[in-house]
N, C-alpha and C positions, 0 to 999 in steps of 0.2 A: 379037100383032107389037108391038104398043106396050109391053106388060108385057114381052116377052122383049127389049126396046131397051134398056130401064129399067131392066132385071137388068144389062147387058151393062153398060149407061154406069156403073152403080154401081162394078160389078166394077172396072172399067177406072180409073175413079177413086181406090178405094183402091187399085188397084196402084200410081199412080201417086203419092198418097200415099205411099205406104211409101216409094217410091226417095226421094220428098223428105226424108222423117223423119231421117235418121239426120246427114243435113249439115245439117238447121236445130236438132236437136234435142244435138248433139254437139260441142260445144267444141273449140275447137285450145287446147290445152294449153302453155302456156310456163311454161320453169321459169326462176325465180330465186331466188336466194341473195339477205337483205339483211342488212347488217353493220351491227353497231357496237361499237365496244371496252368501251363500260361495260354494265354489267349492267342489266336492267330495272327496278332498283328508283330510278334516276335517271329525273325524268319525260319527259328529249326519248328515251328510248328505250323507255319505257312505251309513249307516245304515237304513236312509230313503228310500234307494236305494234296497239295500240290503236284508231287512228285513221286512220292512213296505209295501212296492210294494208287494214282493211273497206273505206276510199273506193273504191282500185280496185278491190278484188272485187265492190263494190257497180255502182258505173263501167260494168263490162264486161257485166253482165247483160244476155243478148240479144245479142249484140254480136258471140256467136260466137269469141271468146274466154276465156278464164282464164289466172290464172295461180298457178302452182304453187309457195309460197312453201318457201324453207326461212329459217329463222330463226336467226344466227348473233350470238349477242350475248354479251356478259361477258368477250371473249377467248377466244371457243371457235371464230375462224376468223382475229381480229383483235385484238391489243391498243389499248390508248387510241392515238389517233395513228398506228396502221398500218392505216388503212381508208382512206385514199385509193392507199397502195399495191395492198391487198388487191384492192380496183375497177379500181385499173389492170392487176393483173396480171391479171383475168377470175376471180378464187377467188370473187367478189360481183359483183351486178350492178348492184346498188344499195344506199344507204347513207346514213347519217349519218356526214360528213366536221366534224368540230372541226378547225374553219381555226388554232382558239387554238397546236393542237399542231400547224402546219405555218407556225410563223413566216418559213420559207427561200421554200418553195413555193408558200405564200397567202400571201404578207408582206400585199400590200391590204387582204385582208379581216381585219389584223389592227388596222385602223382604230381601233377604241374602244380597245384595247388601249395606242396609244403615246399615249394621252389621258385619262389617268383624272383621275377627281372631274370627269365630264363629266355627262350629265344619268341620273337615276333610274328616267325614263317609260321602261319595258320596252317600248311601243307605238312611242312615237318611235325609240327606235336603231335597233330591228330594223325597222322601216318603212324608216328613212332607209340605210340601210346594204344593204337589199335592194334600194331603189330606184336606187340609186348604181350598180348592177350594168348599169343602161342608161343611166345616165348618162357611165359611165369604161370602154370599153370594155375598158380593159387587164384590170378585174376578172372579165368572162367569160372573157376570153383565161387567167387563171393556171387557171381549172378546164380550158380543154380543150387546153389543153397536155402535162395528163397525161388526154386519151382520159375527161375527165368531161364529161357534159351536166349545165348548173345548173338542177333544178327548179325550186325557188325556198324559201320554208316555214323562211327564213332562222329559227334559232331564236340565241337567248341568255338569257343569266343575269342574275336580278335584281341591285340593288345591293350590289356587293361589300362585306366588313368585313372585321375581326382577329379573331383568335383568339389568344388566347397563353396561356399559364400564369402570366403574370404580370401585372396590372394596367398599363393603359395609360392616362393623362391628357393629355400630352402628346407630341410628335414623341418630344425626349428621350430618355423612356423604352425607343426602343426601341434605344439604342446600345450593341450588340455583343453583340444576341442573332441567332441565328440563324431566319431564319425561310422559312416553304417559299410558294412561287406556283408559276401553273400557267404553263407557256409564257414570253409577251412578259411580262409580269404583273412577274415579275422587276425590271423596272426601274423599277419602283414606288418598290422600297427604296433607290438609288443614290442616295447622298452626304445618308443619314439619319441613318446610325452604323449601319444593320442587315446584317445579311448575308445574301445572298436566295438563296437555295436551290430551283432549281428542281425541280416535284415535279408530281403531279397524285392527283385524288381518290381513287384504291387506293392509294396509299403512302399520304396525309397522317395518319393513325391509328395506323400504325406509326410514322412517322417520328418523331411527337410521343410516341408509351408509349416509345421505347426512346432519346427524348434525341436522334437525329440533328438534330430541331430543339427550338424551343421555342415557335415559332408557326403562323399559316397565312394567306394571304389567299384566302379564300374567300366562298360565295355561299349564304344562310341554309338554302334548302331541300334542299342537299345535306350541311353543316353536318350540321343537325339527322338525317337518314337517315345519316349517318354516325356519329351520337351523337360528331361530336367533342368536344361538350363535357366529354364523361367524361375527358379529357386535356389541353383547352387552356379551362379553365372562365372566362376571361375574354374575354366577346366587345364589342368595342368596334366602335360603327357610325362605320364611318369616311366612308361616304356616296365610295367610289370609284366608286360610277356603275355604270347596267346596262352589260352587253357584247355586241354581238358573236361568238357563239360559233364559225359553221359552219350550215351546210344541208343539206339533201339532195340528192344526186346521185344520176346513174345513169352507167353505162360508155358514154362517148358512143356508140363504134361501135355497141355491142350498140343504145340507144336508135334508134340512128337503122333499124335491120334490122327494130323493131317496125310496125306499121299503126300508121294516124295515130291508131286507135282508144283503142290503147293507151297513146301517144305522151299523149293528152288526157286521159288516166283517171289518168296518173302527175301529172303536171300539176297539175291538178285535187286530186289527193291531197295534194299535198305545199302546194298553199293552205288545204287542210281540215286537216293539220296543223299549220300556224301558229295556226288560230284555236283549234282544241283546245286547244292547247298553253299558248296565254295565259288562256283562259279559265280563271276562280279563282284564277289564278296569286299574285294578291293576296292572297287567303284562304289561300292554304297560308304563303305565304313570313308572314304572320300567325302561323298553327299553328306552323313552323317556332321560331320566338322564342318560343313559349307550352313547345313540346317540350323547345328547349334551355334553359330557364328552370326546368323542372319537373324538368330532368336534374344541375341544379347549376349552370346557367349565369350566372352574373353580367352582366347586359348595361348599358353606358351609352352616351353618347355624347361621339366626341370632339369638344370645343371649336370653334365656327367660325374662331377666328384661330385653331388649332394645324392645324387642315382647310389654311387656306389657308396655313400656314407648309411644309405639308410639301409641296404644290404647287406653292410657289416656291424649295423647296430641292431637288427634284428635277432634276435637268442635263433642257435639252429635246430627250428622246430622242422627239420627235415630228421637230422639225425636221429631227435627224440619220438618224433613221431613211428621212425626206422626199426627204433629199439622195441617202443612198445608192442606193435605190430610181430617181431620177432618173437616179443615174451609172449605173445596169442598164439604162437604158433603159424604165424602166416610167413611170407616172403617179402618181409619189408624191407631190411638190408640192399637184397637180393632187385629190388623194383627199384630203389634209389642209385644204385649203382649202373645202373642199369640204365635206363632214363637217364643219368647225367653223362653216361659213356655216348649215347647214341647224341645226343648235343653236341659233346667238346666233336667228335670224331664227325659231326657234319657241319664244325665250323664254328660254333658258336663262343661269342665272344661271353663269355660271364665273369661278371663282377664278383659271384662267389659262387667256389663250387661245395652243394651244400654236402655229398658224397665226403668232401677231405675234412672238414676243419667244426 
């Protein structure tokens, strides 16, 4: 009897286990499209694919949930500057939104682009603007107004420089020349004698090659990847400063429908993305200069006195920007003052305090 009872118990145990196994072994699949307008040759997109997504997947192991990712990069779903609309319209659920190409919709996030000649310390710049999202409620609200959940992972671009078809050793050398610049960085050319032409990394090479422009404001790793030295060999280190360029966001209404474990995985992955993106960036920058030089680039430093002259020649676009946003009910002046204070408190030597004059 004992033996028979034991067999029956074992059978019952197997039957119970077999009933439970499907719920334990089969994870619920969530479909999600992740979007970026730039192609994976650019570091932030490469890191999105190689760090952010694997981090989410790893965090969800054993949670009962998994994400079936569709990766849409390089204009397959949204062009550069069209990522916010793609997510807002529900075409994608997660993505990198480049705030520098949304100067109207994400105005406060463009604080670094209206305060040129700032810090070249990428950690300081990225961490500062990322933290300001908690200090200044309007910064998060701008995302939320477009059904965006700011996940973090604020990323940016290393110290910007100038590449031209002609040598530049002083500010007056720019006079009469057409120069490409991204979004609000066109303002860095006001009153310098140059003509600013808005563009982005997908247009620069062709614009330079066809003579639409004669120079470009860009950052080293992108310049080398795009081989811009082939069409603009004069590389002038102007030290415009590192720039906050955007973040990883999710469609807020979609995000709020997800289980807490999925939300937590997405937030953690955004932080992991930020760490991975910055890891070794200095080495990549050094490698970019070597690649540009090997490709015919002629690298020079803009003299410090010319850098100061350039900073002073530009109208105070930062204060005008802040006043305009104040008039719209946004924290423009507060954002400018807080950002400048963070840089000064960190000991950054500024050729111009944009909040003061």
